[in-house]
KOLDOMI-802077 format. One record per residue: x, y, z of N, C-alpha, C in turn; residue number from 1; chain; residue in three letters. Coordinates in steps of 0.001 Angstrom, whole numbers, plus 500000, padded with zeros to 6 digits. Example, Ala and Ser with C-alpha at 12.3 -4.5 7.8 and 13.67 -1.06 7.14 Angstrom:
R       nX       nY       nZ      caX      caY      caZ       cX       cY       cZ   vexvex   lofi   firo
R   513190   494310   507800   512300   495500   507800   513200   496700   507800        1      A    Ala
R   512850   497750   507080   513670   498940   507140   512900   500030   507870        2      A    Ser
***
This chain:
R       nX       nY       nZ      caX      caY      caZ       cX       cY       cZ   vexvex   lofi   firo
R   508817   497216   508508   507450   497423   508085   507363   497269   506566        1      A    Unk
R   506301   496657   506110   506078   496528   504678   505842   497906   504073        2      A    Unk
R   506064   498002   502773   505776   499258   502084   504661   499025   501069        3      A    Unk
R   504030   500100   500661   502956   499956   499685   503486   499487   498334        4      A    Unk
R   504772   499682   498097   505352   499164   496857   505392   497638   496906        5      A    Unk
R   505536   497049   498102   505418   495588   498230   504035   495135   497770        6      A    Unk
R   503017   495892   498161   501646   495583   497753   501508   495717   496237        7      A    Unk
R   502068   496762   495671   502014   496966   494224   502736   495833   493492        8      A    Unk
R   503854   495380   494042   504576   494242   493455   503700   492991   493431        9      A    Unk
R   502986   492744   494533   502098   491577   494590   500967   491700   493572       10      A    Unk
R   500443   492912   493438   499383   493137   492446   499902   492862   491042       11      A    Unk
R   501122   493278   490789   501709   493101   489462   501995   491633   489158       12      A    Unk
R   502152   490813   490188   502317   489372   489972   501007   488739   489500       13      A    Unk
R   499897   489367   489846   498581   488867   489446   498262   489276   488007       14      A    Unk
R   498518   490541   487686   498298   491040   486325   499103   492322   486134       15      A    Unk
R   499345   492706   484885   500140   493911   484614   499481   495182   485166       16      A    Unk
R   500311   496176   485438   499791   497438   485963   498771   498073   485021       17      A    Unk
R   498965   497916   483728   498004   498477   482768   496617   497859   482965       18      A    Unk
R   496565   496569   483282   495279   495901   483520   494633   496412   484807       19      A    Unk
R   495455   496632   485857   494924   497205   487106   494382   498606   486852       20      A    Unk
R   495118   499384   486068   494701   500755   485762   493332   500754   485089       21      A    Unk
R   493159   499864   484123   491889   499779   483408   490775   499285   484330       22      A    Unk
R   491037   498212   485081   490023   497634   485969   489543   498631   487019       23      A    Unk
R   490483   499406   487565   490142   500343   488633   489746   501722   488092       24      A    Unk
R   489707   501844   486762   489314   503092   486090   490162   504278   486549       25      A    Unk
R   491484   504048   486548   492438   505081   486952   492926   505834   485727       26      A    Unk
R   493442   507015   485946   493993   507780   484833   495366   507235   484456       27      A    Unk
R   495639   507266   483187   496882   506873   482551   497957   506164   483338       28      A    Unk
R   498898   506917   483846   500108   506353   484435   500152   506423   485949       29      A    Unk
R   499019   506484   486612   499010   506712   488061   499788   505628   488820       30      A    Unk
R   499676   504372   488423   500393   503309   489138   501889   503343   488831       31      A    Unk
R   502234   503687   487597   503652   503827   487249   504274   505008   487995       32      A    Unk
R   503519   506088   488113   503987   507256   488860   504178   506907   490331       33      A    Unk
R   503245   506151   490888   503366   505725   492289   504639   504912   492482       34      A    Unk
R   504931   504028   491538   506158   503225   491645   507387   504129   491619       35      A    Unk
R   507393   505113   490733   508525   506043   490665   508685   506826   491963       36      A    Unk
R   507574   507210   492579   507617   507963   493836   507943   507071   495028       37      A    Unk
R   507762   505781   494856   508097   504845   495929   506980   504595   496920       38      A    Unk
R   505755   504996   496574   504636   504756   497494   503300   504935   496777       39      A    Unk
R   502290   504270   497337   500915   504418   496874   500183   505384   497786       40      A    Unk
R   499188   506046   497258   498320   506862   498110   497487   505923   498977       41      A    Unk
R   496965   506420   500092   496104   505569   500925   494904   505001   500160       42      A    Unk
R   494314   505792   499274   493160   505325   498496   493559   504178   497576       43      A    Unk
R   494656   504342   496845   495109   503277   495946   495519   502036   496723       44      A    Unk
R   496227   502231   497832   496650   501085   498643   495439   500298   499138       45      A    Unk
R   494431   500999   499618   493225   500327   500097   492491   499598   498988       46      A    Unk
R   492381   500233   497833   491670   499623   496704   492389   498373   496204       47      A    Unk
R   493704   498445   496091   494474   497287   495628   494426   496173   496669       48      A    Unk
R   494563   496535   497933   494486   495527   498997   493150   494794   498944       49      A    Unk
R   492078   495532   498751   490749   494906   498678   490675   493929   497507       50      A    Unk
R   491184   494337   496352   491166   493470   495163   491993   492204   495385       51      A    Unk
R   493068   492322   496170   493936   491170   496431   493471   490341   497628       52      A    Unk
R   492425   490803   498308   491936   490082   499485   492811   490283   500708       53      A    Unk
R   493521   491398   500748   494403   491709   501878   493689   492652   502844       54      A    Unk
R   494300   492874   503992   493722   493726   505029   493760   495192   504578       55      A    Unk
R   492604   495713   504239   492499   497077   503707   492963   498107   504734       56      A    Unk
R   492522   497970   505981   492900   498941   507018   494411   498982   507210       57      A    Unk
R   495038   497821   507201   496496   497778   507364   497179   498561   506248       58      A    Unk
R   496773   498306   505004   497464   498936   503889   497196   500431   503802       59      A    Unk
R   496013   500858   504200   495753   502299   504267   496647   502926   505331       60      A    Unk
R   496788   502253   506468   497658   502747   507541   499099   502843   507068       61      A    Unk
R   499588   501803   506387   500955   501822   505865   501135   503014   504925       62      A    Unk
R   500171   503232   504048   500267   504343   503091   500304   505694   503791       63      A    Unk
R   499493   505847   504820   499494   507110   505580   500842   507311   506262       64      A    Unk
R   501367   506262   506880   502657   506376   507571   503787   506704   506598       65      A    Unk
R   503695   506215   505363   504736   506501   504372   504789   507980   503992       66      A    Unk
R   503709   508701   504195   503695   510120   503818   504317   511021   504885       67      A    Unk
R   504507   510487   506073   505016   511290   507189   506537   511401   507157       68      A    Unk
R   507036   512508   507691   508481   512687   507840   508972   511804   508979       69      A    Unk
R   510225   511392   508888   510816   510544   509929   510835   511273   511267       70      A    Unk
R   510453   510551   512311   510477   511099   513667   510366   509943   514649       71      A    Unk
R   510601   510236   515907   510446   509226   516946   509022   508715   517026       72      A    Unk
R   508073   509621   516874   506661   509225   516915   506324   508305   515744       73      A    Unk
R   506878   508595   514577   506625   507756   513409   507204   506363   513621       74      A    Unk
R   508416   506285   514153   509020   504979   514440   508137   504171   515378       75      A    Unk
R   507620   504825   516406   506741   504152   517367   505478   503633   516668       76      A    Unk
R   504869   504459   515828   503652   504044   515134   503911   502909   514150       77      A    Unk
R   505069   502917   513488   505413   501819   512581   505517   500507   513349       78      A    Unk
R   506152   500544   514518   506264   499334   515340   504892   498876   515812       79      A    Unk
R   504050   499822   516182   502690   499491   516605   501918   498855   515456       80      A    Unk
R   502057   499398   514262   501371   498845   513087   501847   497430   512801       81      A    Unk
R   503150   497185   512935   503684   495836   512726   503126   494856   513753       82      A    Unk
R   503069   495277   515023   502519   494400   516072   501054   494100   515801       83      A    Unk
R   500322   495118   515390   498902   494946   515093   498712   493945   513950       84      A    Unk
R   499519   494066   512893   499401   493153   511766   499731   491727   512188       85      A    Unk
R   500773   491568   512992   501134   490228   513465   500008   489620   514288       86      A    Unk
R   499365   490434   515104   498253   489963   515939   497069   489554   515067       87      A    Unk
R   496768   490357   514060   495646   490072   513162   495898   488795   512366       88      A    Unk
R   497128   488583   511951   497465   487431   511113   497702   486145   511884       89      A    Unk
R   497734   486215   513226   498000   484985   513987   496744   484319   514465       90      A    Unk
***
C-alpha cells in the first residue's frame, strides 16, 4: 500500500515544502513535522491530493489507515484499499 509520505514526495517534486506551506496557509513546519513522523494527517493528505489532481478519497483513506495499530483487520482493510484503487485506476 502507498503511504502518505509517497504523496508528500510527489508534492515536493512539484514545488518545495515551504511553497506548499504558504499556498495552503499552514503553520510553520507542519509538513516537515509530518515527514519526521512518517505520515500526513487525513486533512493534509486530502488537501495535497486535491492540489495534485489525485484521488482525494483514496489518500484520506490511506492517512486514516496509517494511524491505526497493526492488526488482522487493518491488513484486510489495506488490501481492500489497494484493490479499490486498482479498480478506480483501470
